[in-house]
C-alpha positions in Angstrom: 0.0 -0.1 0.0 1.2 3.5 -0.8 2.2 5.9 1.9 0.1 9.1 2.2 1.9 12.2 1.2 2.5 15.0 3.6 0.4 18.0 2.8 2.2 20.9 1.2 1.3 24.6 1.3 -0.2 25.9 -1.9 2.1 28.9 -1.8 5.1 26.7 -2.2 3.5 25.0 -5.2 2.5 28.3 -6.8 6.0 29.9 -6.2 7.7 27.0 -7.9 5.4 27.2 -10.9 6.0 31.0 -11.1 9.7 30.5 -10.8 9.6 28.0 -13.7 7.4 30.4 -15.8 9.8 33.3 -15.1 12.8 31.0 -15.9 14.6 32.3 -12.7 14.7 30.5 -9.3 13.1 32.9 -6.8 11.4 35.1 -9.3 8.0 34.6 -7.6 9.3 36.5 -4.7 9.4 39.8 -6.7 5.6 39.9 -6.5 5.6 39.1 -2.8 8.0 41.8 -1.8 6.9 44.5 -4.2 4.4 46.4 -2.0 7.0 46.6 0.9 9.8 47.4 -1.4 8.1 50.4 -3.1 5.6 51.5 -0.4 1.8 51.5 -0.6 1.5 54.9 -2.3 3.5 53.5 -5.3 2.0 50.0 -5.1 -1.4 51.5 -5.6 -0.3 53.0 -8.9 2.2 50.5 -10.2 2.5 46.7 -10.2 4.9 44.2 -11.7 3.6 42.4 -14.8 6.5 40.1 -15.7 10.1 39.4 -15.3 11.8 39.4 -18.8 15.3 38.1 -18.3 16.5 40.3 -15.6 14.2 43.3 -16.5 11.1 43.7 -14.5 8.2 45.1 -16.6 5.9 47.3 -14.4 2.5 48.6 -15.3 1.9 52.1 -14.2 -1.5 54.0 -13.8 -0.5 57.4 -15.3 2.1 59.2 -17.2 3.1 61.5 -14.3 3.6 58.5 -12.1 5.7 56.9 -14.9 7.9 59.8 -15.0 8.3 59.8 -11.2 9.1 56.1 -11.2 11.8 56.7 -13.9 13.5 59.0 -11.4 13.1 56.4 -8.6 14.3 53.5 -10.7 17.7 53.0 -9.0 16.1 53.2 -5.5 13.3 50.8 -6.5 15.7 48.3 -8.1 18.0 48.5 -5.0 15.1 47.9 -2.5 13.7 45.0 -4.6 17.1 43.3 -4.8 17.7 43.9 -1.1 14.6 42.0 -0.2 15.1 39.1 -2.5 17.1 36.0 -1.5 19.2 36.6 -4.7 19.3 39.9 -6.7 17.1 39.3 -9.9 16.3 42.8 -11.1 18.9 44.7 -13.2 16.4 47.1 -14.8 12.8 48.2 -14.7 10.7 48.9 -17.7 7.5 50.9 -17.2 4.5 50.5 -19.3 1.3 52.7 -19.1 -2.0 51.1 -18.4 -5.4 52.2 -19.5 -6.8 52.4 -15.9 -8.4 48.9 -16.1 -5.3 47.0 -15.7 -4.5 46.4 -19.4 -1.4 48.0 -20.7 -1.9 50.6 -23.5 -0.3 48.2 -26.1 -3.0 45.6 -25.2 -5.9 48.1 -25.3 -8.1 47.7 -28.4 -7.6 50.5 -31.0 -10.0 53.2 -31.1 -11.9 53.7 -34.3 -11.0 56.9 -36.1 -13.1 60.0 -35.2 -15.8 60.9 -37.7 -15.4 64.3 -39.1 -18.2 66.6 -38.3 -20.3 68.1 -41.2 -18.8 71.3 -42.5 -20.7 74.5 -42.0 -23.1 75.4 -44.9 -23.3 79.1 -44.9 -20.1 80.8 -44.0 -19.6 84.5 -44.5 -16.0 85.2 -45.1 -16.4 88.5 -47.1 -15.6 90.7 -44.2 -12.2 89.1 -43.5 -8.9 90.4 -44.8 -7.9 88.6 -48.0 -5.1 86.5 -46.6 -7.2 85.3 -43.7 -10.2 84.7 -46.0 -7.9 82.5 -48.3 -6.7 80.5 -45.3 -10.3 79.9 -44.2 -11.4 79.0 -47.8 -8.6 76.4 -47.9 -9.5 75.0 -44.5 -13.2 74.8 -45.4 -12.4 73.1 -48.7 -10.3 70.6 -46.9 -13.0 69.9 -44.3 -15.6 69.4 -47.0 -13.2 66.9 -48.9 -12.7 65.0 -45.6 -16.4 64.8 -44.9 -17.0 63.6 -48.4 -18.8 66.7 -49.5 -16.4 68.0 -52.1 
């Protein structure tokens, strides 16, 4: 008869799987130490997405925060590596998210904006000749774009 196995904590199983996926022993620890390494203010606005080689890809909620994190990159990298059993992060690469968790590159493309209908009766006679010529050209381009040429 087969001996029953000793129960194993799910975290050790998941950590091992994440390490294999990342291709680096101990890589799962990056996600565990992130909040403490960067602090809650940053963790609410930036989260690690994947470890690509020794570059950690981090999704950031806004462009101003992305710029701020660029300036803090050496500090963040140092804190992460200090909290890991072995240093794994040589660089950080920040990507902007669309606010719902998807990175901007994963967001579906927006359809092109429809051109509004051009005005019908435009009185340009009172304008100086140079300004009137500019408005005439602009109005003609607007009509061509709207399909009313």
